[in-house]
C-alpha positions as CSV (number, residue, x, y, z in Angstrom):
1,X,49.4,85.5,38.9
2,X,49.5,89.0,36.6
3,X,48.3,88.7,32.8
4,X,52.5,89.2,32.0
5,X,53.5,86.1,33.7
6,X,50.8,84.2,31.8
7,X,52.7,85.0,28.3
8,X,54.2,82.0,26.9
9,X,57.9,82.8,26.0
10,X,57.3,82.5,22.4
11,X,55.0,85.9,23.2
12,X,57.9,87.7,25.2
13,X,59.3,88.1,21.2
14,X,60.6,91.4,21.3
15,X,60.7,94.0,18.2
16,X,63.4,96.6,19.0
17,X,64.2,95.5,22.5
18,X,60.7,95.6,23.2
19,X,58.3,93.3,23.6
20,X,55.5,93.0,21.0
21,X,52.5,93.8,23.9
22,X,54.2,96.7,24.9
23,X,55.7,98.2,22.0
24,X,54.3,101.3,20.8
25,X,52.3,101.0,17.4
26,X,54.0,103.8,15.7
27,X,57.1,102.6,15.9
28,X,59.1,100.6,13.0
29,X,59.9,97.3,13.4
30,X,63.7,96.1,13.8
31,X,65.1,93.2,13.7
32,X,64.4,90.2,15.9
33,X,66.4,87.2,15.8
34,X,63.5,85.0,17.6
35,X,60.9,85.9,15.5
36,X,59.8,83.4,12.5
37,X,56.7,84.1,11.6
38,X,53.0,83.5,13.4
39,X,53.3,82.9,17.1
40,X,52.2,79.8,17.9
41,X,50.7,80.0,21.4
42,X,48.4,82.8,22.5
43,X,46.5,85.1,25.0
44,X,42.1,85.1,24.3
45,X,41.2,88.0,22.7
46,X,38.2,90.1,22.9
47,X,36.2,87.8,25.0
48,X,33.8,90.3,25.6
49,X,32.6,90.6,22.0
50,X,32.7,86.5,21.9
51,X,30.0,86.6,24.8
52,X,28.3,89.2,23.4
53,X,28.1,87.5,20.0
54,X,26.6,84.2,21.8
55,X,24.3,86.1,23.7
56,X,22.8,87.4,20.3
57,X,22.8,84.2,19.3
58,X,20.4,83.0,22.3
59,X,18.4,86.0,21.7
60,X,18.2,84.8,17.8
61,X,17.2,81.1,18.9
62,X,14.5,82.7,21.0
63,X,12.9,85.0,18.0
64,X,12.9,81.7,16.1
65,X,10.9,79.7,18.6
66,X,8.1,82.8,19.0
67,X,8.4,83.1,15.2
68,X,7.3,78.9,14.8
69,X,4.6,79.1,17.2
70,X,2.8,82.1,15.8
71,X,3.9,82.1,12.0
72,X,1.8,80.4,9.4
73,X,4.0,80.3,6.2
74,X,1.3,78.9,4.4
75,X,-0.3,82.5,4.3
76,X,2.8,83.4,1.7
77,X,3.3,80.7,-0.1
78,X,-0.7,79.8,-1.2
79,X,-2.7,82.1,-3.0
80,X,-6.1,83.5,-1.5
81,X,-9.2,83.5,-2.9
82,X,-12.0,86.7,-3.0
83,X,-12.4,86.6,0.8
84,X,-9.1,86.2,1.7
85,X,-9.5,82.4,2.5
86,X,-5.8,81.1,2.1
87,X,-5.9,77.8,-0.2
88,X,-4.6,75.1,1.2
89,X,-5.1,76.0,5.3
90,X,-7.6,75.7,7.9
91,X,-9.3,79.4,7.7
92,X,-11.8,78.7,10.4
93,X,-9.2,78.6,13.0
94,X,-9.2,82.6,12.6
95,X,-13.0,82.2,14.5
96,X,-11.4,82.0,17.7
97,X,-9.6,85.5,17.6
98,X,-12.0,87.4,15.6
99,X,-15.6,85.8,17.5
100,X,-15.4,88.4,19.7
101,X,-16.2,91.5,17.1
102,X,-17.9,89.1,15.0
103,X,-21.1,86.7,14.8
104,X,-21.1,83.6,13.7
105,X,-23.2,84.8,9.9
106,X,-20.5,87.4,9.4
107,X,-17.8,84.4,10.3
108,X,-19.8,81.8,8.1
109,X,-17.6,82.8,4.8
110,X,-14.4,81.5,6.8
111,X,-13.7,77.7,5.2
112,X,-11.4,75.1,5.7
113,X,-9.7,74.9,2.2
114,X,-6.4,72.5,3.1
115,X,-7.3,70.1,0.3
116,X,-8.0,73.3,-1.8
117,X,-4.6,74.5,-2.9
118,X,-5.3,76.4,-6.2
119,X,-6.8,79.7,-7.5
120,X,-8.6,79.3,-10.2
121,X,-10.6,82.6,-12.2
122,X,-14.1,81.4,-12.9
123,X,-14.9,82.0,-16.6
124,X,-18.1,84.0,-15.2
125,X,-17.5,87.6,-15.8
126,X,-19.4,88.2,-11.9
127,X,-17.3,86.0,-9.9
128,X,-13.6,86.0,-8.0
129,X,-10.9,83.6,-7.4
130,X,-12.0,80.7,-5.6
131,X,-9.9,77.6,-4.1
132,X,-10.2,74.4,-5.6
133,X,-8.2,70.4,-5.8
134,X,-6.0,70.7,-8.4
135,X,-6.5,72.9,-12.4
136,X,-8.5,71.7,-14.7
137,X,-7.5,70.4,-17.8
138,X,-10.3,70.4,-20.1
139,X,-12.0,73.3,-21.9
140,X,-11.6,76.4,-24.3
141,X,-11.8,79.5,-22.3
142,X,-13.9,80.8,-25.0
143,X,-16.4,77.9,-24.7
144,X,-15.8,76.4,-21.5
145,X,-17.4,73.5,-19.9
146,X,-20.4,73.8,-18.3
147,X,-21.7,69.9,-17.6
148,X,-22.3,68.3,-14.4
149,X,-19.7,66.1,-14.0
150,X,-16.7,69.5,-14.4
151,X,-19.2,71.6,-11.6
152,X,-18.3,68.3,-9.3
153,X,-14.8,68.5,-9.9
154,X,-14.6,72.2,-8.4
155,X,-15.8,71.6,-5.5
156,X,-18.3,74.4,-5.6
157,X,-22.4,74.7,-5.6
158,X,-22.3,77.5,-7.8
159,X,-22.4,76.4,-11.7
160,X,-19.1,77.7,-12.5
161,X,-17.7,76.8,-16.2
162,X,-14.0,75.6,-16.3
163,X,-11.2,75.8,-18.9
164,X,-8.1,74.3,-19.7
165,X,-5.7,75.6,-17.6
166,X,-1.6,74.6,-16.7
167,X,-0.4,75.3,-12.9
168,X,1.9,78.3,-12.0
169,X,3.1,79.7,-8.5
170,X,-0.2,77.6,-7.4
171,X,-2.4,79.6,-9.6
172,X,-4.4,77.8,-12.6
173,X,-3.6,80.4,-15.5
174,X,-5.1,79.4,-18.6
175,X,-3.0,78.0,-21.5
176,X,-4.9,80.0,-24.1
177,X,-4.4,83.9,-24.2
178,X,-5.2,85.0,-27.4
179,X,-8.3,84.8,-29.6
180,X,-10.3,84.7,-27.1
181,X,-13.6,87.1,-26.0
182,X,-12.9,86.4,-22.5
183,X,-11.7,89.7,-20.9
184,X,-13.1,89.6,-17.7
185,X,-10.9,86.4,-17.2
186,X,-7.6,87.4,-19.0
187,X,-7.8,90.8,-17.2
188,X,-8.1,89.1,-13.8
189,X,-5.2,86.9,-14.1
190,X,-2.7,89.3,-15.6
191,X,-4.1,91.4,-11.7
192,X,-2.7,88.4,-10.2
193,X,0.4,87.4,-12.1
194,X,2.3,89.7,-14.5
195,X,3.6,87.8,-17.8
196,X,2.0,84.5,-16.6
197,X,3.2,82.9,-19.8
198,X,6.4,84.5,-19.5
199,X,6.7,82.7,-16.5
200,X,5.9,79.4,-17.4
201,X,8.3,79.4,-20.0
202,X,11.0,80.8,-18.0
203,X,9.9,78.2,-15.0
204,X,10.5,75.6,-17.8
205,X,13.2,76.3,-19.5
206,X,15.0,76.4,-15.8
207,X,14.1,73.4,-15.1
208,X,14.8,72.2,-18.8
209,X,18.5,73.3,-18.6
210,X,19.2,73.0,-15.3
211,X,22.2,70.8,-16.5
212,X,23.5,74.2,-18.0
213,X,24.0,75.8,-14.7
214,X,25.7,72.8,-13.3
215,X,28.1,72.5,-15.9
216,X,28.7,76.6,-15.8
217,X,29.8,75.9,-12.3
218,X,32.1,73.5,-12.8
219,X,33.5,75.4,-16.4
220,X,33.9,78.9,-13.8
221,X,35.6,76.9,-11.8
222,X,38.1,75.4,-14.5
223,X,38.2,79.0,-15.6
224,X,39.3,80.4,-12.4
225,X,42.2,78.2,-12.2
226,X,43.2,79.1,-15.1
227,X,43.2,82.6,-14.6
228,X,45.0,82.0,-11.3
229,X,47.4,80.1,-13.5
230,X,47.8,82.4,-16.3
231,X,48.4,85.2,-13.6
232,X,51.7,83.2,-11.7
233,X,53.3,82.4,-15.1
234,X,52.5,86.2,-17.2
235,X,52.1,88.4,-13.8
236,X,54.0,91.1,-15.9
237,X,52.0,90.8,-18.8
238,X,48.8,91.2,-17.5
239,X,49.3,94.0,-15.2
240,X,50.4,95.9,-18.4
241,X,47.0,94.5,-20.0
242,X,45.2,96.1,-17.1
243,X,47.2,99.3,-17.4
244,X,46.3,99.1,-21.1
245,X,42.7,98.6,-21.2
246,X,42.2,101.0,-18.4
247,X,43.6,103.7,-20.9
248,X,41.8,102.7,-23.9
249,X,38.7,102.8,-21.9
250,X,39.4,106.0,-20.6
251,X,40.1,107.3,-23.9
252,X,37.4,106.2,-26.0
253,X,34.9,107.4,-23.1
254,X,36.6,110.5,-23.8
255,X,36.2,110.7,-27.2
256,X,32.5,109.5,-27.0
257,X,31.9,112.8,-24.9
258,X,33.6,114.6,-27.5
259,X,31.5,113.2,-30.4
260,X,28.3,114.0,-28.8
261,X,29.3,117.8,-28.1
262,X,30.5,117.9,-31.6
263,X,27.3,116.5,-33.2
264,X,25.1,118.8,-31.0
265,X,27.1,121.7,-32.2
266,X,26.9,121.2,-36.0
267,X,23.1,120.6,-36.1
268,X,21.4,123.4,-38.5
269,X,20.0,126.0,-36.8
270,X,16.6,125.6,-37.8
271,X,16.4,122.4,-36.3
272,X,18.7,123.1,-33.2
273,X,16.8,123.0,-29.6
274,X,17.8,124.4,-26.6
275,X,18.3,120.7,-25.5
276,X,20.6,120.5,-27.6
277,X,22.6,123.8,-26.9
278,X,22.3,121.9,-23.3
279,X,23.6,118.5,-24.4
280,X,26.6,120.0,-26.4
281,X,27.7,122.1,-23.0
282,X,27.1,119.1,-20.5
283,X,28.7,116.9,-23.0
284,X,32.0,119.2,-23.7
285,X,32.3,119.6,-19.9
286,X,32.6,115.7,-19.4
287,X,34.8,115.6,-22.2
288,X,37.2,118.3,-19.7
289,X,36.5,116.0,-17.1
290,X,37.7,112.7,-18.6
291,X,41.0,114.2,-20.6
292,X,41.8,115.6,-16.7
293,X,41.1,112.1,-15.6
294,X,43.7,111.1,-18.5
295,X,46.4,113.4,-17.4
296,X,46.3,112.7,-14.0
297,X,47.0,109.1,-14.4
298,X,49.3,109.4,-16.6
299,X,51.4,111.5,-14.1
300,X,50.0,108.6,-11.3
301,X,51.3,106.3,-13.8
302,X,54.8,108.2,-14.1
303,X,55.0,108.8,-10.3
304,X,54.0,105.3,-9.7
305,X,55.9,103.1,-12.1
306,X,58.5,101.7,-9.6
307,X,55.6,100.7,-7.2
308,X,53.7,98.8,-10.5
309,X,56.8,96.7,-11.1
310,X,56.4,95.7,-7.1
311,X,52.7,95.1,-7.8
312,X,54.1,92.5,-10.1
313,X,56.1,90.9,-8.1
314,X,53.4,90.9,-5.5
315,X,51.4,89.4,-7.8
316,X,53.4,86.7,-8.5
317,X,54.5,85.8,-5.2
318,X,51.0,85.6,-4.1
319,X,50.3,83.0,-6.6
320,X,53.2,81.1,-5.8
321,X,51.5,81.0,-2.4
322,X,48.1,79.9,-3.1
323,X,49.6,77.3,-5.3
324,X,52.3,76.0,-2.9
325,X,48.8,76.0,-0.7
326,X,46.5,74.3,-2.7
327,X,44.2,74.0,0.4
328,X,43.4,77.5,0.5
329,X,41.5,77.5,-2.7
330,X,39.3,75.0,-1.1
331,X,39.0,76.7,2.2
332,X,35.9,79.0,1.2
333,X,34.3,75.8,0.2
334,X,33.5,75.7,4.5
335,X,32.8,78.8,4.5
336,X,30.0,78.4,1.7
337,X,28.9,75.4,3.8
338,X,28.7,77.6,7.0
339,X,26.8,80.5,5.2
340,X,24.5,77.6,3.5
341,X,23.7,76.6,6.9
342,X,22.7,80.2,7.9
343,X,20.7,80.5,5.0
344,X,18.8,77.9,5.5
345,X,18.0,78.1,9.2
346,X,17.4,82.5,8.1
347,X,15.1,82.1,5.7
348,X,12.8,79.8,6.9
349,X,12.8,81.7,10.2
350,X,12.4,85.1,8.2
351,X,8.7,83.5,6.6
352,X,7.5,82.5,10.0
353,X,8.1,85.9,11.3
354,X,6.3,87.4,7.9
355,X,3.3,85.6,8.8
356,X,2.9,86.3,12.6
357,X,0.3,88.9,12.2
358,X,-3.2,88.4,13.6
359,X,-6.6,87.8,11.5
360,X,-8.2,91.0,10.8
361,X,-11.8,91.6,8.7
362,X,-11.9,94.8,6.3
363,X,-14.8,95.7,4.0
364,X,-14.1,95.0,0.5
365,X,-16.5,97.4,-1.9
366,X,-16.5,95.9,-5.1
367,X,-17.4,97.7,-8.3
368,X,-20.6,96.4,-8.7
369,X,-22.6,94.9,-5.9
370,X,-22.8,94.7,-2.1
371,X,-19.6,95.0,0.1
372,X,-18.4,92.2,1.7
373,X,-16.1,91.2,4.6
374,X,-12.3,89.8,3.6
375,X,-10.4,88.1,5.9
376,X,-6.6,89.7,6.5
377,X,-3.5,89.4,8.6
378,X,-1.9,92.9,10.3
379,X,1.6,92.4,11.6
380,X,2.5,93.9,15.2
381,X,4.9,96.6,16.2
382,X,7.1,93.7,17.7
383,X,7.2,91.6,15.3
384,X,8.7,94.4,13.0
385,X,11.4,95.0,15.9
386,X,11.7,90.7,16.0
387,X,12.3,91.5,12.4
388,X,15.1,93.9,12.7
389,X,16.3,91.6,15.3
390,X,16.4,88.8,12.9
391,X,17.6,90.7,10.2
392,X,21.0,92.2,12.2
393,X,21.9,88.9,12.9
394,X,21.8,87.9,9.5
395,X,24.4,90.9,8.4
396,X,27.0,90.4,11.8
397,X,26.8,86.4,11.0
398,X,27.5,86.9,7.5
399,X,30.2,89.4,8.2
400,X,31.5,86.9,10.9
401,X,32.0,84.2,8.8
402,X,33.6,86.0,6.0
403,X,35.9,87.3,8.7
404,X,36.7,84.0,10.0
405,X,37.1,83.1,6.6
406,X,39.9,86.0,6.1
407,X,41.6,85.1,9.2
408,X,42.6,81.7,8.5
409,X,43.8,82.5,4.7
410,X,45.8,85.5,6.1
411,X,47.2,83.5,9.1
412,X,48.0,80.2,5.9
413,X,49.8,82.8,4.1
414,X,51.8,84.2,6.5
415,X,52.8,80.9,7.6
416,X,54.1,80.7,3.8
417,X,56.0,83.5,3.4
418,X,58.0,83.5,7.1
419,X,59.4,80.0,5.9
420,X,62.3,80.1,4.6
421,X,62.7,77.0,2.9
422,X,58.9,77.4,0.9
423,X,59.5,74.2,-1.0
424,X,59.1,72.5,2.3
425,X,56.4,73.9,4.5
426,X,55.6,72.2,7.7
427,X,52.3,71.0,9.1
428,X,49.2,71.8,7.3
429,X,48.8,76.0,7.4
430,X,45.0,76.2,6.4
431,X,44.0,73.7,9.6
432,X,46.5,74.9,12.0
433,X,45.5,79.1,11.0
434,X,41.7,77.8,11.4
435,X,42.1,75.9,15.1
436,X,44.4,79.2,16.3
437,X,41.7,81.4,15.3
438,X,38.9,79.7,16.3
439,X,40.6,79.1,19.8
440,X,41.8,82.1,20.4
441,X,40.6,85.2,18.1
442,X,36.7,84.7,17.4
443,X,36.1,87.6,19.6
444,X,38.1,89.6,17.3
445,X,36.1,88.7,14.7
446,X,32.6,89.1,15.9
447,X,33.8,93.0,17.2
448,X,34.8,93.6,13.7
449,X,32.2,91.9,12.0
450,X,29.9,94.3,14.2
451,X,31.3,96.9,13.1
452,X,30.7,95.9,9.0
453,X,27.2,94.7,10.0
454,X,26.1,98.4,12.1
455,X,27.2,99.6,9.2
456,X,25.4,97.5,6.7
457,X,22.0,97.8,8.7
458,X,21.9,101.7,8.9
459,X,22.8,101.7,4.9
460,X,19.3,99.4,4.5
461,X,17.7,101.6,7.3
462,X,18.4,104.9,5.2
463,X,17.1,103.0,2.3
464,X,13.9,102.3,3.7
465,X,13.7,105.6,5.1
466,X,13.9,107.3,1.4
467,X,11.4,104.9,-0.2
468,X,9.2,106.0,2.7
469,X,9.4,109.9,2.1
470,X,9.0,109.1,-1.7
471,X,5.9,107.8,-1.0
472,X,4.7,110.0,1.7
473,X,5.3,113.4,-0.2
474,X,6.7,112.9,-3.7
475,X,9.9,112.8,-5.2
476,X,11.5,116.1,-4.1
477,X,15.4,117.1,-5.5
478,X,17.3,118.3,-2.5
479,X,16.0,115.3,-0.8
480,X,16.7,112.6,-3.3
481,X,20.4,114.5,-3.5
482,X,20.5,114.2,0.3
483,X,19.9,110.6,0.5
484,X,22.4,110.0,-2.5
485,X,24.7,111.9,-0.6
486,X,24.4,109.9,2.6
487,X,24.4,106.6,0.6
488,X,27.7,107.6,-1.1
489,X,29.3,108.6,2.7
490,X,28.4,105.5,4.4
491,X,29.2,103.0,1.4
492,X,32.9,104.6,1.2
493,X,32.5,104.2,5.0
494,X,31.7,100.4,4.7
495,X,34.6,100.1,1.6
496,X,37.1,101.9,4.3
497,X,36.0,99.4,7.4
498,X,35.7,96.5,5.4
499,X,40.0,97.5,4.1
500,X,41.2,98.0,7.8
501,X,39.4,94.8,8.9
502,X,41.2,92.9,6.4
503,X,44.6,94.1,7.3
504,X,43.7,93.7,10.7
505,X,43.0,90.1,10.5
506,X,46.5,89.7,9.1
507,X,48.3,91.1,12.1
508,X,46.1,89.2,14.1
509,X,46.8,86.3,11.8
510,X,50.6,86.8,13.0
511,X,50.7,88.7,16.7
512,X,47.1,87.4,18.2
513,X,46.9,90.8,19.3
514,X,43.4,92.5,20.1
515,X,41.2,93.6,17.4
516,X,42.0,97.4,18.4
517,X,46.3,96.9,18.7
518,X,46.2,95.3,15.5
519,X,44.1,97.9,13.5
520,X,46.4,100.5,15.1
521,X,49.3,98.5,13.8
522,X,48.4,97.9,10.7
523,X,47.4,101.3,10.2
524,X,50.8,102.9,11.1
525,X,52.3,100.1,8.9
526,X,50.6,101.0,6.2
527,X,50.7,104.8,6.8
528,X,54.9,103.9,6.3
529,X,54.0,102.3,3.0
530,X,51.4,103.8,1.6
531,X,52.4,104.2,-2.0
532,X,53.2,100.8,-2.0
533,X,49.9,99.8,-0.8
534,X,48.0,102.3,-3.1
535,X,49.8,101.3,-6.1
536,X,49.5,97.4,-5.8
537,X,45.7,97.8,-4.4
538,X,44.7,99.7,-7.6
539,X,46.8,97.4,-9.7
540,X,45.7,93.7,-8.0
541,X,41.9,95.3,-7.7
542,X,41.7,96.0,-11.3
543,X,43.4,92.4,-12.2
544,X,41.0,90.8,-10.4
545,X,38.1,92.3,-11.1
546,X,39.0,91.9,-15.0
547,X,39.5,88.1,-13.7
548,X,35.9,87.5,-12.5
549,X,34.5,89.6,-15.4
550,X,36.6,87.2,-18.3
551,X,34.8,84.5,-16.5
552,X,31.6,85.6,-16.1
553,X,31.4,86.4,-19.7
554,X,32.9,83.3,-20.8
555,X,31.0,80.9,-18.8
556,X,27.8,82.7,-20.1
557,X,28.8,82.6,-24.0
558,X,29.6,78.7,-23.2
559,X,26.0,78.6,-21.2
560,X,24.4,80.4,-24.6
561,X,25.8,77.9,-27.3
562,X,24.5,75.0,-24.4
563,X,20.9,76.5,-24.5
564,X,20.7,77.0,-28.7
565,X,21.5,73.4,-29.1
566,X,18.8,72.5,-27.1
567,X,15.8,72.6,-29.2
568,X,13.2,71.8,-26.0
569,X,14.6,76.0,-24.5
570,X,12.4,79.0,-25.9
571,X,14.4,81.7,-23.8
572,X,17.6,80.0,-23.4
573,X,18.8,83.8,-22.0
574,X,17.0,83.3,-19.0
575,X,19.8,80.2,-18.1
576,X,22.6,81.9,-19.9
577,X,22.0,85.1,-18.2
578,X,21.5,82.5,-14.5
579,X,25.0,80.6,-15.5
580,X,26.8,84.0,-16.1
581,X,25.8,85.4,-12.6
582,X,26.5,81.8,-11.1
583,X,30.2,82.5,-12.4
584,X,30.7,86.0,-11.5
585,X,29.6,84.7,-7.7
586,X,32.2,81.4,-8.1
587,X,35.1,83.5,-9.5
588,X,34.5,86.1,-7.1
589,X,34.8,83.1,-4.0
590,X,38.7,82.2,-6.0
591,X,39.5,85.8,-6.3
592,X,38.5,86.6,-2.8
593,X,41.7,84.0,-2.0
594,X,44.3,85.6,-4.3
595,X,43.2,89.1,-3.1
596,X,44.1,88.0,0.9
597,X,46.5,86.8,-0.5
598,X,47.9,89.8,-2.1
599,X,47.1,91.9,1.1
600,X,48.7,89.3,3.4
601,X,51.8,89.5,1.5
602,X,52.1,93.1,1.0
603,X,52.0,93.8,4.5
604,X,54.7,90.8,5.4
605,X,56.6,92.4,3.0
606,X,56.5,95.9,4.2
607,X,57.8,94.1,7.6
608,X,60.1,92.5,6.0
609,X,61.6,95.2,4.8
610,X,61.6,97.1,8.0
611,X,63.2,94.1,10.0
612,X,65.6,92.8,7.7
613,X,68.0,94.5,5.6
614,X,70.1,92.0,4.2
615,X,73.5,93.8,5.5
616,X,74.5,89.7,7.3
617,X,73.4,86.4,6.7
618,X,71.1,86.4,10.0
619,X,69.3,89.5,8.8
620,X,68.8,87.5,5.3
621,X,64.8,88.6,4.4
622,X,62.1,86.1,3.9
623,X,60.8,87.1,0.2
624,X,62.1,86.3,-3.2
625,X,64.8,87.2,-5.2
626,X,62.4,89.3,-7.4
627,X,60.7,90.9,-4.3
628,X,64.8,91.2,-3.1
629,X,65.5,93.4,-5.6
630,X,62.8,96.1,-4.6
631,X,64.2,95.9,-0.6
632,X,67.8,96.2,-1.8
633,X,67.0,99.2,-4.2
634,X,64.6,100.7,-1.4
635,X,68.2,100.4,1.2
636,X,70.6,101.9,-1.2
637,X,68.1,104.3,-1.7
638,X,68.1,105.2,1.7
639,X,71.8,104.8,2.2
640,X,72.5,107.0,-0.4
641,X,70.1,109.9,0.9
642,X,72.1,109.4,3.9
643,X,75.6,110.1,2.6
644,X,74.0,113.2,0.7
645,X,72.6,114.4,3.6
646,X,76.3,114.2,5.3
647,X,77.9,115.8,3.0
648,X,75.8,118.7,2.4
649,X,76.4,119.1,6.3
650,X,80.0,118.3,5.8
651,X,79.9,120.9,3.0
652,X,78.8,124.0,5.1
653,X,80.8,123.5,7.7
654,X,83.6,123.6,5.0
655,X,82.0,127.2,3.8
656,X,81.2,128.5,7.4
657,X,84.6,127.5,9.2
658,X,84.1,131.1,11.4
659,X,81.6,129.2,13.0
660,X,84.1,126.9,14.3
661,X,86.8,128.9,14.8
662,X,84.9,131.8,16.8
663,X,83.1,129.2,19.0
664,X,86.9,127.8,20.0
665,X,88.3,131.1,20.8
666,X,85.6,131.9,22.9
667,X,86.6,129.1,24.9
668,X,90.0,129.7,25.2
669,X,89.5,133.0,26.2
């Protein structure tokens, strides 16, 4: 049976008299009475890439098995004593791997410290850190206790003298770091943990202010909903406010460069230095650049003024869609759950991989005294390759979940747009879109996310290579700018591919074609409506960025007020900043839904303009009345341009009648 025979009747819908699967991607959409939105019956697409994704994840499971069988995460979580023994771990197991190259006496320092999970810096200036069972809580660092009972407390034979400490990251840090003569202990503590006192306060404030973080998340959710409501009710005001804010910022930056240039020029000659003259030139150059940006922006504003009004209508339409389908706002919570499961899997496996090295002994040469052997672990190259494989799996799966989320939202919004009576949407658009994507299009999302993951991996490799070269040969200006250019190229490539993928997922949601065909179809549809899409994307993205920033700032201010009211907090800035970061992440999740809704409605509107010209009841567009005004203007302008073209042609014929006369005369002859 041929592939054509396998298609359902619904997949045989025609566009311009052709089957949708046979239609050239360059062709415009034309009226089709059978078309009513996303197809319900489809074929499985891009199956090869789904199989590849499944095989890759089988490899991820194998890597996890190897990591769990060879790794020891305690080496990463627990501190070490001065001989390399990991506190809280049986280090005698390393003897089996080292016994062939070392004698028993050389390996005698390896000890079982399973019950000694803390590291302590003794007061004796000639000694190093040791493992103990719990941190001492008595004594003064300036006058430590050295009685017999305290010596047994440390579980060591040497007469170490403890002092009062507190545990930070399993390190017994002194509670008094000032007004003491014990510089040896203080220096050793600072060498191991920088700023331990500040860290203690930060950790204590985060524990004390856990309720602030929790409340901030709910505040961010409420403010995000409020922002979407404001956009829906006052879309025109918000868009024009965004444009006004943009020009005010440009004006302030331009004025700043001009002011700095004038200040540098006005310095007295006897006090002026070469750097002042250089600064004046640089500031003046930036002033001219920013002034040119303002002029170009004003020209673009005039040129795109009608497109900006269209952006207002599309943004209002998107807010209506999100309001009519409330489940679309909560669907990212499912994606968040999938991402949470991914990271709960990925982080422990990464810890086991990072701790999968083979034991070895290295010689430590102290400033005073004889050299001694120290236990160390070295990772093999194969472990590094497995780590790259595991990291790429994180990138690919993360991009895959994001792609599935975008495709589901696009399918739900497209179903809403292509429904005549939007007050009565049949079924559950989000559920139906999600199940449809899971059944037919996981391969397409695997393919699209693979491209994004490869670009992201290249960016990480580039960053790593740059750091290694900087360590090896120092900082070279040519190499620095070369890597900067390559980073910019990869960043632009990633942003471009994300934009293309997002629009391809919209076409997949509507027509159910493969990733490549959907990408081409979306690309040509965007090309035919470039200025509309450009204006709406610029205005919409900046508007959403202001929304994220507003939610972030307001939540941070409220969190800081709550922290200030709590007398038990000392560094209240840290919980406040963390609350603002969490608010930005929450707002980004909500705005991502709105951004996908804007893109979906915009592409659907562009297709609607090509399909339905409003010339008859059957060709009545699906767009709202406000969007139909733009559609009517578009059709009117096309009609006027055709009339002008015909009129100019007829005028040419009247001005040159001899052409027709001579033609007819020659014919009669």
